N, C-alpha and C positions, 0 to 999 in steps of 0.2 A: 280870282286869286292873284296875289302879288307875283307869283312865278310866271303867270301868263304874259307879263310885260317883257320877259326875257326873250332875246332872239337866239334860240338854241340852234346849233349847227345841224347838218343833215343826219348825224348820228345821235341827235338829242343831247348833245353835250355843250358845255360852255367852259372856256378856260378860266381858271381861278388863280390869281396871284396872291401868295401869302406874303405879307409884309409885317415886320416887327412893329407893333403898335407904338412903342416908345422911341426906338431909334430911327424908324423909317426904312431900315435895311430890307431889301427884297430877299426873301428866304427861298422861295421855290415857286414853281408853276405846276399846277395839276389840273385835272379835269373834273367837272361835276355834272351829274345828270340831275333830273328833277328830284329824285328820291334823296340823293346825296345832299343837295342844297336844302331841302326841307328838313332833313335830319340835323344838318349843321345849324340851321336857325333854331330848331327846337331844343337841341342838346347843348348848344354853346361850345361845341368842339368841332374841329374840322373833320368832315367826312367827305371823301373824294370817290370818284369812279376810277378804278384802275383799268386802263385800257389793256394792259398786258395780262392781268389776272381775270379780266372780264367780270369784275364783281365790285361791290362797295369796299372801300378801304378806309378804315378808321385810322387816321394819322396817329402813329404811335402804338398801334395794336401789337406790334412785335417789339419795337424799340423802347417803348415807354415815353417817347418824345412827342407828347400830345401838343396840339395847338388849341389853346383856349381862344374863343372868338371874342373880340372886343367890339368889332364893327364889321358889317358887311355893306359894301358899296357896289353900285352898278355903273359902268361907264356911260358916256353920252349916246353911244350907239346901241346900248342895251345888249352888248354881246361879249363883254368881259367883266368878270367879278374881281373885286379887290377885297381880300380878307385881311383885316388888321387884327393881328394875333399876339398872344403871349406864348412864346415858344418854350415849353417846359423842357428842361435838360439842356437847353442852349444849343441843341443840334437839330437841324431840319433835314439835312441830306443823308441819304443812305450810305454815303462814303465816310460818314463820321465828321463831316464839316458843319459849320454853322449854317452856311448857305449852299444851295445847289449851284449858284453862280460863282464858282471858285476859279474858273479858267479865264485867262485874259489873252487876247490875241497880241502877240509880239512879233512883228514882221509877218511871217507866214506860218507861225507855230503857236499853238495853244499851250500856255504855261499855267500850271497849277500855282496860284499865288496865295491861297488861303490854307492854313494848316489843318491837318486832321486833328480833331479834338479827342476823339476816341476811336480806336481801331474797330472797324465794322465787324470783325470776327468776334470781338467781345460783346458787341451789341446784339448781333443776330445769331451767334454761335456757329457761323460759317462765313466764308468769304463772299462778299457781294460784288 
């Protein structure tokens, strides 16, 4: 099987970078196990393994911010996935921002440099 070519870590996971298929912007990094990757390839939408919840996580299951898969790539060491996606709702981060990578190091301080598009309380019904 094609999944056998992947170098899974000790927990049976692989990091997956979600990238906007059109702009090239990096949206987020999450983890996938064998089942999550198989479902992602079959269903054409991002399914991750939530390490905190210890279960499969269909991206957008609560927020509606689904990631449609345009392409799945594997790096040269076979240990990192790149998902080229269409981000529905234009929000990938649970903080209500476009990208999870919204903090920039300035001197010795992390500064939030990207705006909140939608208040997470209105997305999830509670503060995240």
